[in-house]
Structures are given as structure tokens and as C-alpha cells.
C-alpha atoms as a printed R data frame, in Angstrom:
    type eleno elety resid chain resno       x       y       z
1   ATOM     1    CA   UNK     A     1  74.046 101.653 172.297
2   ATOM     2    CA   UNK     A     2  77.616 100.633 172.482
3   ATOM     3    CA   UNK     A     3  77.266  97.660 169.798
4   ATOM     4    CA   UNK     A     4  75.451 100.861 167.650
5   ATOM     5    CA   UNK     A     5  78.061 102.986 168.254
6   ATOM     6    CA   UNK     A     6  80.849 100.559 167.449
7   ATOM     7    CA   UNK     A     7  79.146  99.629 164.144
8   ATOM     8    CA   UNK     A     8  78.733 103.536 163.018
9   ATOM     9    CA   UNK     A     9  83.067 103.587 164.380
10  ATOM    10    CA   UNK     A    10  84.088 101.194 162.275
11  ATOM    11    CA   UNK     A    11  85.775 102.275 158.511
12  ATOM    12    CA   UNK     A    12  83.577 100.661 155.400
13  ATOM    13    CA   UNK     A    13  85.325  97.757 153.838
14  ATOM    14    CA   UNK     A    14  87.067  98.876 151.242
15  ATOM    15    CA   UNK     A    15  86.103  96.959 147.880
16  ATOM    16    CA   UNK     A    16  88.739  94.164 146.480
17  ATOM    17    CA   UNK     A    17  90.406  95.346 143.982
18  ATOM    18    CA   UNK     A    18  89.994  93.132 140.637
19  ATOM    19    CA   UNK     A    19  92.687  90.460 139.723
20  ATOM    20    CA   UNK     A    20  93.839  88.945 136.536
21  ATOM    21    CA   UNK     A    21  91.686  86.052 137.205
22  ATOM    22    CA   UNK     A    22  88.168  87.819 137.817
23  ATOM    23    CA   UNK     A    23  89.019  89.642 134.291
24  ATOM    24    CA   UNK     A    24  89.904  85.847 132.994
25  ATOM    25    CA   UNK     A    25  85.613  85.059 134.739
26  ATOM    26    CA   UNK     A    26  84.573  88.437 132.626
27  ATOM    27    CA   UNK     A    27  85.875  87.708 129.290
28  ATOM    28    CA   UNK     A    28  84.979  83.892 129.344
29  ATOM    29    CA   UNK     A    29  88.829  83.090 129.262
30  ATOM    30    CA   UNK     A    30  92.086  81.120 130.673
31  ATOM    31    CA   UNK     A    31  93.777  82.931 133.113
32  ATOM    32    CA   UNK     A    32  97.242  82.417 130.866
33  ATOM    33    CA   UNK     A    33  95.335  84.352 128.297
34  ATOM    34    CA   UNK     A    34  94.687  87.575 130.110
35  ATOM    35    CA   UNK     A    35  98.273  87.243 130.572
36  ATOM    36    CA   UNK     A    36  99.195  87.060 126.882
37  ATOM    37    CA   UNK     A    37  96.704  89.890 125.984
38  ATOM    38    CA   UNK     A    38  98.926  91.528 129.344
39  ATOM    39    CA   UNK     A    39 102.188  90.929 127.534
40  ATOM    40    CA   UNK     A    40 100.906  92.248 124.184
41  ATOM    41    CA   UNK     A    41 101.406  88.316 122.362
42  ATOM    42    CA   UNK     A    42 101.042  88.419 118.638
43  ATOM    43    CA   UNK     A    43  99.449  85.089 118.187
44  ATOM    44    CA   UNK     A    44  95.689  85.818 119.990
45  ATOM    45    CA   UNK     A    45  92.580  86.361 118.066
46  ATOM    46    CA   UNK     A    46  91.414  90.088 117.283
47  ATOM    47    CA   UNK     A    47  88.143  89.233 119.145
48  ATOM    48    CA   UNK     A    48  89.592  87.431 122.330
49  ATOM    49    CA   UNK     A    49  92.157  90.411 122.473
50  ATOM    50    CA   UNK     A    50  89.128  93.098 122.142
51  ATOM    51    CA   UNK     A    51  87.013  90.697 125.252
52  ATOM    52    CA   UNK     A    52  89.790  90.833 127.393
53  ATOM    53    CA   UNK     A    53  90.191  94.645 127.042
54  ATOM    54    CA   UNK     A    54  86.753  95.437 127.520
55  ATOM    55    CA   UNK     A    55  86.632  93.101 130.681
56  ATOM    56    CA   UNK     A    56  89.743  95.304 132.005
57  ATOM    57    CA   UNK     A    57  88.272  98.721 131.342
58  ATOM    58    CA   UNK     A    58  84.835  97.359 133.071
59  ATOM    59    CA   UNK     A    59  86.448  96.237 136.450
60  ATOM    60    CA   UNK     A    60  89.519  98.749 136.396
61  ATOM    61    CA   UNK     A    61  92.192  96.011 136.189
62  ATOM    62    CA   UNK     A    62  95.391  97.690 135.581
63  ATOM    63    CA   UNK     A    63  98.911  95.256 135.961
64  ATOM    64    CA   UNK     A    64 100.267  96.770 138.929
65  ATOM    65    CA   UNK     A    65 103.989  98.020 138.380
66  ATOM    66    CA   UNK     A    66 105.035  98.702 141.464
67  ATOM    67    CA   UNK     A    67 104.273  94.846 142.868
68  ATOM    68    CA   UNK     A    68 105.963  93.918 139.877
69  ATOM    69    CA   UNK     A    69 109.128  96.065 140.548
70  ATOM    70    CA   UNK     A    70 109.746  94.500 143.739
71  ATOM    71    CA   UNK     A    71 109.564  90.738 142.932
72  ATOM    72    CA   UNK     A    72 111.366  90.888 139.581
73  ATOM    73    CA   UNK     A    73 114.044  93.915 140.436
74  ATOM    74    CA   UNK     A    74 112.826  95.552 136.823
75  ATOM    75    CA   UNK     A    75 111.937  99.548 136.608
76  ATOM    76    CA   UNK     A    76 108.682  98.242 134.261
77  ATOM    77    CA   UNK     A    77 109.243 100.973 131.768
78  ATOM    78    CA   UNK     A    78 110.565 100.703 128.182
79  ATOM    79    CA   UNK     A    79 112.758 103.390 126.590
80  ATOM    80    CA   UNK     A    80 112.239 104.276 123.423
81  ATOM    81    CA   UNK     A    81 114.716 106.230 120.885
82  ATOM    82    CA   UNK     A    82 112.985 107.940 118.474
83  ATOM    83    CA   UNK     A    83 113.847 110.743 115.752
84  ATOM    84    CA   UNK     A    84 112.788 114.030 116.944
85  ATOM    85    CA   UNK     A    85 110.078 115.544 113.675
86  ATOM    86    CA   UNK     A    86 106.733 115.377 112.831
87  ATOM    87    CA   UNK     A    87 106.047 112.814 110.383
88  ATOM    88    CA   UNK     A    88 103.187 110.834 111.206
89  ATOM    89    CA   UNK     A    89 104.565 106.819 110.402
90  ATOM    90    CA   UNK     A    90 107.231 107.537 113.653
91  ATOM    91    CA   UNK     A    91 104.625 109.449 115.392
92  ATOM    92    CA   UNK     A    92 102.114 107.200 114.858
93  ATOM    93    CA   UNK     A    93 104.092 103.840 115.991
94  ATOM    94    CA   UNK     A    94 105.035 105.903 118.889
95  ATOM    95    CA   UNK     A    95 101.550 106.057 120.041
96  ATOM    96    CA   UNK     A    96 101.190 102.198 119.402
97  ATOM    97    CA   UNK     A    97 103.752 101.298 121.408
98  ATOM    98    CA   UNK     A    98 102.657 103.331 123.969
99  ATOM    99    CA   UNK     A    99  98.946 101.687 124.319
100 ATOM   100    CA   UNK     A   100 100.533  98.110 123.948
101 ATOM   101    CA   UNK     A   101 103.250  99.239 126.865
102 ATOM   102    CA   UNK     A   102 100.523 100.628 129.235
103 ATOM   103    CA   UNK     A   103  98.113  97.520 128.102
104 ATOM   104    CA   UNK     A   104 101.168  95.237 129.851
105 ATOM   105    CA   UNK     A   105 101.932  97.003 132.441
106 ATOM   106    CA   UNK     A   106 104.538  98.997 131.666
107 ATOM   107    CA   UNK     A   107 105.583 102.952 131.220
108 ATOM   108    CA   UNK     A   108 107.102 104.778 128.095
109 ATOM   109    CA   UNK     A   109 110.239 106.369 128.198
110 ATOM   110    CA   UNK     A   110 110.946 108.566 125.380
111 ATOM   111    CA   UNK     A   111 113.942 110.200 124.693
112 ATOM   112    CA   UNK     A   112 114.190 112.595 120.989
113 ATOM   113    CA   UNK     A   113 117.130 111.895 118.380
114 ATOM   114    CA   UNK     A   114 118.079 115.645 117.568
115 ATOM   115    CA   UNK     A   115 120.244 114.304 114.571
116 ATOM   116    CA   UNK     A   116 121.424 111.053 113.127
117 ATOM   117    CA   UNK     A   117 124.618 111.744 114.042
118 ATOM   118    CA   UNK     A   118 127.124 109.215 116.601
119 ATOM   119    CA   UNK     A   119 126.744 111.950 119.602
120 ATOM   120    CA   UNK     A   120 123.291 112.581 119.482
121 ATOM   121    CA   UNK     A   121 122.403 108.748 120.041
122 ATOM   122    CA   UNK     A   122 124.984 107.945 122.467
123 ATOM   123    CA   UNK     A   123 123.570 110.792 124.372
124 ATOM   124    CA   UNK     A   124 119.676 110.258 124.107
125 ATOM   125    CA   UNK     A   125 121.042 106.611 125.017
126 ATOM   126    CA   UNK     A   126 122.636 107.282 127.973
127 ATOM   127    CA   UNK     A   127 119.525 109.331 129.264
128 ATOM   128    CA   UNK     A   128 117.739 106.234 129.376
129 ATOM   129    CA   UNK     A   129 120.255 104.028 130.689
130 ATOM   130    CA   UNK     A   130 120.157 106.384 133.413
131 ATOM   131    CA   UNK     A   131 116.273 106.080 134.240
132 ATOM   132    CA   UNK     A   132 117.119 102.268 134.768
133 ATOM   133    CA   UNK     A   133 114.865 101.238 131.879
134 ATOM   134    CA   UNK     A   134 114.531  97.020 131.061
135 ATOM   135    CA   UNK     A   135 114.444  97.395 126.906
136 ATOM   136    CA   UNK     A   136 114.841  99.908 124.420
137 ATOM   137    CA   UNK     A   137 112.602  99.866 121.406
138 ATOM   138    CA   UNK     A   138 114.628 102.449 118.456
139 ATOM   139    CA   UNK     A   139 112.028 104.064 116.569
140 ATOM   140    CA   UNK     A   140 114.691 106.224 114.477
141 ATOM   141    CA   UNK     A   141 114.048 104.448 111.157
142 ATOM   142    CA   UNK     A   142 116.979 106.133 109.379
143 ATOM   143    CA   UNK     A   143 120.009 104.094 107.514
144 ATOM   144    CA   UNK     A   144 122.831 106.200 109.507
145 ATOM   145    CA   UNK     A   145 120.741 105.686 113.391
146 ATOM   146    CA   UNK     A   146 120.668 102.209 112.926
147 ATOM   147    CA   UNK     A   147 124.268 101.901 111.518
148 ATOM   148    CA   UNK     A   148 125.081 103.437 114.870
149 ATOM   149    CA   UNK     A   149 123.257 101.491 117.047
150 ATOM   150    CA   UNK     A   150 124.913  98.248 115.556
151 ATOM   151    CA   UNK     A   151 128.202  99.670 115.766
152 ATOM   152    CA   UNK     A   152 127.618 100.793 119.852
153 ATOM   153    CA   UNK     A   153 126.456  96.700 120.383
154 ATOM   154    CA   UNK     A   154 124.071  97.361 123.461
155 ATOM   155    CA   UNK     A   155 123.786  94.936 125.451
156 ATOM   156    CA   UNK     A   156 120.300  95.561 126.941
157 ATOM   157    CA   UNK     A   157 117.226  93.961 125.289
158 ATOM   158    CA   UNK     A   158 115.988  96.125 122.299
159 ATOM   159    CA   UNK     A   159 114.148  95.409 119.265
160 ATOM   160    CA   UNK     A   160 114.490  98.121 115.989
161 ATOM   161    CA   UNK     A   161 110.900  99.444 114.169
162 ATOM   162    CA   UNK     A   162 112.756  98.776 110.667
163 ATOM   163    CA   UNK     A   163 115.928  97.917 109.233
164 ATOM   164    CA   UNK     A   164 117.367  97.519 106.326
165 ATOM   165    CA   UNK     A   165 118.173  94.049 106.562
166 ATOM   166    CA   UNK     A   166 115.321  91.322 106.091
167 ATOM   167    CA   UNK     A   167 116.900  88.880 108.897
168 ATOM   168    CA   UNK     A   168 118.113  91.249 111.977
169 ATOM   169    CA   UNK     A   169 117.202  89.705 114.748
170 ATOM   170    CA   UNK     A   170 115.805  92.548 116.593
171 ATOM   171    CA   UNK     A   171 113.838  93.926 113.872
172 ATOM   172    CA   UNK     A   172 109.788  94.493 113.363
173 ATOM   173    CA   UNK     A   173 108.141  96.506 110.340
174 ATOM   174    CA   UNK     A   174 105.754  96.523 108.006
175 ATOM   175    CA   UNK     A   175 106.482  95.638 105.305
176 ATOM   176    CA   UNK     A   176 107.181  98.691 103.514
177 ATOM   177    CA   UNK     A   177 108.323  97.088  99.871
178 ATOM   178    CA   UNK     A   178 105.009  95.217  99.923
179 ATOM   179    CA   UNK     A   179 103.213  98.111 100.736
180 ATOM   180    CA   UNK     A   180 104.378  99.986  97.776
181 ATOM   181    CA   UNK     A   181 103.678  97.050  95.444
182 ATOM   182    CA   UNK     A   182 100.260  96.803  96.358
183 ATOM   183    CA   UNK     A   183  99.955 100.917  95.433
184 ATOM   184    CA   UNK     A   184 101.960 100.823  91.987
185 ATOM   185    CA   UNK     A   185  99.805  97.403  91.004
186 ATOM   186    CA   UNK     A   186  96.600  98.864  91.390
187 ATOM   187    CA   UNK     A   187  97.922 102.080  89.171
188 ATOM   188    CA   UNK     A   188  98.732  98.946  86.506
189 ATOM   189    CA   UNK     A   189  95.316  97.130  87.144
190 ATOM   190    CA   UNK     A   190  93.739 100.492  86.468
191 ATOM   191    CA   UNK     A   191  95.674 100.490  82.890
192 ATOM   192    CA   UNK     A   192  98.223 103.599  83.955
193 ATOM   193    CA   UNK     A   193 101.220 102.620  82.304
194 ATOM   194    CA   UNK     A   194 103.462 105.806  82.904
195 ATOM   195    CA   UNK     A   195 103.492 106.014  86.598
196 ATOM   196    CA   UNK     A   196 106.110 108.362  88.290
197 ATOM   197    CA   UNK     A   197 106.787 107.918  92.157
198 ATOM   198    CA   UNK     A   198 107.678 110.771  94.667
199 ATOM   199    CA   UNK     A   199 109.769 108.999  97.013
200 ATOM   200    CA   UNK     A   200 111.258 110.134 100.318
201 ATOM   201    CA   UNK     A   201 114.259 111.916 101.482
202 ATOM   202    CA   UNK     A   202 117.438 110.003 100.906
203 ATOM   203    CA   UNK     A   203 118.710 108.006 104.164
204 ATOM   204    CA   UNK     A   204 115.452 106.535 105.183
205 ATOM   205    CA   UNK     A   205 114.845 103.085 105.433
206 ATOM   206    CA   UNK     A   206 110.881 103.280 104.539
207 ATOM   207    CA   UNK     A   207 112.332 105.281 101.097
208 ATOM   208    CA   UNK     A   208 114.423 102.805 100.286
209 ATOM   209    CA   UNK     A   209 111.766  99.906 100.734
210 ATOM   210    CA   UNK     A   210 109.278 102.118  99.302
211 ATOM   211    CA   UNK     A   211 111.512 102.453  96.331
212 ATOM   212    CA   UNK     A   212 112.269  98.961  95.675
213 ATOM   213    CA   UNK     A   213 108.593  98.090  95.677
214 ATOM   214    CA   UNK     A   214 107.477 100.292  92.975
215 ATOM   215    CA   UNK     A   215 110.712  99.386  90.502
216 ATOM   216    CA   UNK     A   216 109.999  95.435  91.268
217 ATOM   217    CA   UNK     A   217 105.737  95.789  90.689
218 ATOM   218    CA   UNK     A   218 107.073  98.287  87.374
219 ATOM   219    CA   UNK     A   219 110.086  95.808  85.978
220 ATOM   220    CA   UNK     A   220 107.186  93.266  86.744
221 ATOM   221    CA   UNK     A   221 104.934  94.720  84.410
222 ATOM   222    CA   UNK     A   222 107.282  94.854  81.874
223 ATOM   223    CA   UNK     A   223 106.874  98.785  82.454
224 ATOM   224    CA   UNK     A   224 109.665 101.214  82.716
225 ATOM   225    CA   UNK     A   225 110.176 103.218  86.322
226 ATOM   226    CA   UNK     A   226 110.081 106.868  85.815
227 ATOM   227    CA   UNK     A   227 113.031 108.949  86.794
228 ATOM   228    CA   UNK     A   228 112.559 109.610  90.303
229 ATOM   229    CA   UNK     A   229 111.189 112.597  92.191
230 ATOM   230    CA   UNK     A   230 112.732 113.208  96.025
231 ATOM   231    CA   UNK     A   231 110.376 114.677  98.951
232 ATOM   232    CA   UNK     A   232 111.195 115.341 102.476
233 ATOM   233    CA   UNK     A   233 107.570 113.640 103.578
234 ATOM   234    CA   UNK     A   234 105.819 117.429 103.534
235 ATOM   235    CA   UNK     A   235 102.920 118.705 101.659
236 ATOM   236    CA   UNK     A   236 105.350 121.654 100.319
237 ATOM   237    CA   UNK     A   237 107.704 119.430  98.660
238 ATOM   238    CA   UNK     A   238 105.071 117.200  97.149
239 ATOM   239    CA   UNK     A   239 103.552 120.536  95.530
240 ATOM   240    CA   UNK     A   240 107.128 121.191  94.302
241 ATOM   241    CA   UNK     A   241 107.082 118.174  92.820
242 ATOM   242    CA   UNK     A   242 103.728 118.349  91.168
243 ATOM   243    CA   UNK     A   243 104.798 121.574  89.415
244 ATOM   244    CA   UNK     A   244 107.309 119.957  87.819
245 ATOM   245    CA   UNK     A   245 105.498 116.795  86.548
246 ATOM   246    CA   UNK     A   246 102.082 119.160  85.913
247 ATOM   247    CA   UNK     A   247 102.801 120.214  82.083
248 ATOM   248    CA   UNK     A   248 104.074 116.073  81.475
249 ATOM   249    CA   UNK     A   249 100.740 115.102  79.595
250 ATOM   250    CA   UNK     A   250 101.965 111.527  78.893
251 ATOM   251    CA   UNK     A   251 102.170 111.235  82.938
252 ATOM   252    CA   UNK     A   252  98.891 109.557  84.284
253 ATOM   253    CA   UNK     A   253  99.582 108.591  87.317
254 ATOM   254    CA   UNK     A   254 101.702 109.338  90.277
255 ATOM   255    CA   UNK     A   255 102.258 106.840  93.763
256 ATOM   256    CA   UNK     A   256 103.701 109.321  96.442
257 ATOM   257    CA   UNK     A   257 106.061 107.979  99.488
258 ATOM   258    CA   UNK     A   258 103.321 109.376 101.960
259 ATOM   259    CA   UNK     A   259 100.132 111.268 101.775
260 ATOM   260    CA   UNK     A   260 101.466 114.730 102.738
261 ATOM   261    CA   UNK     A   261 103.575 114.630  99.855
262 ATOM   262    CA   UNK     A   262 100.029 113.668  97.682
263 ATOM   263    CA   UNK     A   263  98.311 116.314  98.992
264 ATOM   264    CA   UNK     A   264 100.685 118.548  97.745
265 ATOM   265    CA   UNK     A   265 100.913 116.933  94.796
266 ATOM   266    CA   UNK     A   266  96.457 117.109  93.577
267 ATOM   267    CA   UNK     A   267  97.532 120.696  94.780
268 ATOM   268    CA   UNK     A   268  99.894 121.622  92.158
269 ATOM   269    CA   UNK     A   269  97.922 119.633  89.632
270 ATOM   270    CA   UNK     A   270  94.878 121.472  90.294
271 ATOM   271    CA   UNK     A   271  96.288 124.715  89.766
272 ATOM   272    CA   UNK     A   272  97.264 123.613  86.265
273 ATOM   273    CA   UNK     A   273  94.456 122.431  85.488
274 ATOM   274    CA   UNK     A   274  94.581 118.627  85.979
275 ATOM   275    CA   UNK     A   275  92.371 117.246  87.709
276 ATOM   276    CA   UNK     A   276  92.598 114.245  90.031
277 ATOM   277    CA   UNK     A   277  91.129 111.378  88.899
278 ATOM   278    CA   UNK     A   278  89.808 112.456  85.622
279 ATOM   279    CA   UNK     A   279  93.440 113.781  84.207
280 ATOM   280    CA   UNK     A   280  96.189 111.874  86.976
281 ATOM   281    CA   UNK     A   281  95.441 109.263  89.470
282 ATOM   282    CA   UNK     A   282  96.887 109.241  92.924
283 ATOM   283    CA   UNK     A   283  97.986 107.312  95.487
284 ATOM   284    CA   UNK     A   284  99.379 108.067  99.045
285 ATOM   285    CA   UNK     A   285 101.354 105.996 101.631
286 ATOM   286    CA   UNK     A   286 100.323 105.820 105.088
287 ATOM   287    CA   UNK     A   287  96.590 106.318 105.748
288 ATOM   288    CA   UNK     A   288  96.495 109.428 107.655
289 ATOM   289    CA   UNK     A   289  93.372 110.289 109.677
290 ATOM   290    CA   UNK     A   290  92.848 113.463 107.388
291 ATOM   291    CA   UNK     A   291  93.476 111.634 104.101
292 ATOM   292    CA   UNK     A   292  89.564 110.412 103.654
293 ATOM   293    CA   UNK     A   293  88.791 113.887 103.532
294 ATOM   294    CA   UNK     A   294  91.358 115.385 100.922
295 ATOM   295    CA   UNK     A   295  89.571 116.353  97.642
296 ATOM   296    CA   UNK     A   296  89.460 113.800  96.229
297 ATOM   297    CA   UNK     A   297  89.470 111.595  99.120
298 ATOM   298    CA   UNK     A   298  92.910 110.132  98.488
299 ATOM   299    CA   UNK     A   299  93.690 105.981  97.535
300 ATOM   300    CA   UNK     A   300  96.364 105.252  99.979
301 ATOM   301    CA   UNK     A   301  98.058 102.319 101.582
302 ATOM   302    CA   UNK     A   302  97.401 101.989 104.949
303 ATOM   303    CA   UNK     A   303  99.623 100.414 108.021
304 ATOM   304    CA   UNK     A   304  98.697  99.310 110.552
305 ATOM   305    CA   UNK     A   305 100.495 100.753 113.958
306 ATOM   306    CA   UNK     A   306  98.387  99.098 116.470
307 ATOM   307    CA   UNK     A   307  99.385  95.967 115.105
308 ATOM   308    CA   UNK     A   308 102.848  96.964 114.927
309 ATOM   309    CA   UNK     A   309 103.473  98.506 118.686
310 ATOM   310    CA   UNK     A   310 101.664  95.711 119.990
311 ATOM   311    CA   UNK     A   311 104.413  93.030 117.907
312 ATOM   312    CA   UNK     A   312 107.354  95.368 119.198
313 ATOM   313    CA   UNK     A   313 106.118  95.063 122.921
314 ATOM   314    CA   UNK     A   314 105.757  91.439 122.495
315 ATOM   315    CA   UNK     A   315 109.165  90.851 121.246
316 ATOM   316    CA   UNK     A   316 111.151  93.577 123.633
317 ATOM   317    CA   UNK     A   317 108.974  92.092 126.697
318 ATOM   318    CA   UNK     A   318 110.098  88.413 125.341
319 ATOM   319    CA   UNK     A   319 113.256  89.353 125.203
320 ATOM   320    CA   UNK     A   320 113.407  91.080 128.479
321 ATOM   321    CA   UNK     A   321 111.841  87.464 129.948
322 ATOM   322    CA   UNK     A   322 108.569  89.329 131.545
323 ATOM   323    CA   UNK     A   323 106.315  86.918 132.639
324 ATOM   324    CA   UNK     A   324 104.169  88.734 134.966
325 ATOM   325    CA   UNK     A   325 101.662  85.375 135.483
326 ATOM   326    CA   UNK     A   326 103.748  82.431 135.212
327 ATOM   327    CA   UNK     A   327 102.730  81.814 131.279
328 ATOM   328    CA   UNK     A   328 103.556  84.692 129.578
329 ATOM   329    CA   UNK     A   329 105.349  84.810 125.950
330 ATOM   330    CA   UNK     A   330 108.820  84.033 125.435
331 ATOM   331    CA   UNK     A   331 110.562  85.722 123.073
332 ATOM   332    CA   UNK     A   332 110.228  84.500 119.329
333 ATOM   333    CA   UNK     A   333 113.202  83.123 117.401
334 ATOM   334    CA   UNK     A   334 114.782  85.099 115.743
335 ATOM   335    CA   UNK     A   335 113.975  86.036 111.628
336 ATOM   336    CA   UNK     A   336 110.330  84.517 112.949
337 ATOM   337    CA   UNK     A   337 108.554  87.509 113.337
338 ATOM   338    CA   UNK     A   338 107.132  88.648 109.816
339 ATOM   339    CA   UNK     A   339 106.681  91.976 108.973
340 ATOM   340    CA   UNK     A   340 102.965  93.894 109.508
341 ATOM   341    CA   UNK     A   341 101.034  93.658 106.465
342 ATOM   342    CA   UNK     A   342  99.650  96.916 105.135
343 ATOM   343    CA   UNK     A   343  96.358  97.351 103.361
344 ATOM   344    CA   UNK     A   344  95.100  99.140 100.031
345 ATOM   345    CA   UNK     A   345  92.514 101.515 101.015
346 ATOM   346    CA   UNK     A   346  90.583 102.676  97.546
347 ATOM   347    CA   UNK     A   347  89.173 105.712  97.498
348 ATOM   348    CA   UNK     A   348  88.082 108.347  94.695
349 ATOM   349    CA   UNK     A   349  91.858 109.697  93.751
350 ATOM   350    CA   UNK     A   350  92.131 107.108  90.892
351 ATOM   351    CA   UNK     A   351  90.332 105.735  88.255
352 ATOM   352    CA   UNK     A   352  91.288 103.752  84.580
353 ATOM   353    CA   UNK     A   353  93.923 105.477  82.411
354 ATOM   354    CA   UNK     A   354  91.513 107.212  79.828
355 ATOM   355    CA   UNK     A   355  88.739 107.164  82.205
């Protein structure tokens, strides 16, 4: 009886929490590979990363932030400085960065910029630094913001998502100019020659890069770039641009600098009896989740935001010197991180000229 009572009184053994080697065994990889996945290392094959992430989910494994902070004297928190607004690109980039940081065992602390003025930027940075973040990701792709960041000479490790300088040591980006060239080339290959570009607002890195890609591709085909119309990333501004273009029957195609403006453009043309793709071909940029359900479904340029997020986090952790398993990624050499390559997604809003 005593033994039975003692047995009943003993606390049940708790199951041992999975560790990095358990994950490696489940995924059939080395523990160094698991470490690289945790750190968002960009050189891994997608199928390897997915297998490791699946094993982590199956074992309910998450890197222990608290234990790592005790060992490294770090907060295991990344600060993200982001423009206040509802544009799809920055929002999707932030989501991708947050996902990649969580896989790496890091929290994300976000400070929103009220505007691109120096005082607002300094105040936002002060808020993040007061929270003892280990590094910064600057997700505010206006040229004025990046100029102010450079002027402040930040000493904390940081990376910028987009920059006007191709060889900026801190820069990571989707190839915006290359994506715009893809969109324009698609229309040219369909036989269109009068192609108008609706640009984004002044002062945005993406606006300048996409204009560059459009102009360069038009000139490569010995076609004259059209006078640019500008919007503010909203469907309403695309609608107004469409009203200005609807009466010019010589224009057979439009490349819009984002999908929301393309939506407004399609609306304006349809109101004036010009239907895509029969009367006008339209290409957007971003591939927002709704783009496949526009009428007609929108041909657009897809940005690989998950890959951008992984590269941002991997680059920043390398600059911080993060190495939780002893063999984590080191920071890539300045200028060696390539742009993320965009992809043209062809749907029903484009067709051969005169079809």
C-alpha cells in the first residue's frame, strides 16, 4: 500500500522539450542546417527549408529567446522602422520580416513614421533604441527617409529595404527596375508600341526604379516613352489617370506602377467603353492577393516578399553576429547580396495589339 500510495503521489514525468538535434533527426538534415534555417540563411534550397520548418512544427520546437538572451546579453528583438500607410508593398514586406524573425527566434518591435521629416524619424528611432533592440530594419522606402537615416550615422547594425544606391552595404531589395522592364517587355512582345506608364508618387524609391525600367525597355525597342502620369498608389488615382487616357485611342497598353492603380484604370476605361484586353492591355505591379480576381484577372509583376523577409533577417543577424548553434550565418560581404528577382504573372488583362 505504501509503495502504491507513493507511486500515486509522484508527479508525472514531463515530456522533454524538443531541441535542435531532434529537429535535425526528424528532417533528415544536420543540426547545422537547422541552425541556418532558424537564422533565415538565404543559401538553403527551398525544399530543405520547408522540410525543417515542417519538422519544427511537428515537434512544437521554437528557439528559446529567453535562454539565448541570458547567454548573449541580447534582447533577441529586431526593431523595424516603417512608413505609416496602407501600401501593399511595405505591409507585405513587414509581414515577411516578422515571419522570418519568428523562425529565427526573434521578436519584432515596430515603430511607425508619421512622416518623412527628420524629427519624426529621430523620434521613432529613439523609441526603438529605448527598447534595447539588437538591430534595425528600415522599411521606409522614401528617398527623403533614407537620406535622413544616412545623415544620422546609425551605429546599431541595420539593413534597409530598398535604397537609391545600387552598392549600399546595408541594402536589400526586390529588383524594381527589372520588374518594370519585364512588364514593359511583355507588352512590347505583344505588339504594343504606344505604352503609357502610370507612375507612383514622387519621392518613393519604387517609383523611380520602375520609371527607369519602363524607359530603358522602351528605348531598347526604339519606342518613345510616353509622357508619364502619376498616381499616389490608390485605385482612385488610377481611375483619374484612366479618365485622362480613355479618349486617346492610339494608346493600346498601360503599365501601372501598382495593382491598386491598375484597378482604378480598368474601371475608368470600362466606363468609357474600352474593355481590357480587347481595346486596351493593362499590366500592374505587386500581385496583390485580389489581382487574380479583378475583371479581367490582372497581368502583373509578383514580388517575392517571403524571400525578401528571409534575406533581410539573415543579413541583419549576420551583422549582429547571431550564432545560436555555433555555426550560424556570417554577414555576407558588402555588395554581395543580390536583389530578389521578380516574376511576371500573365493573366487575362493583356492580349496582342489589334486582337
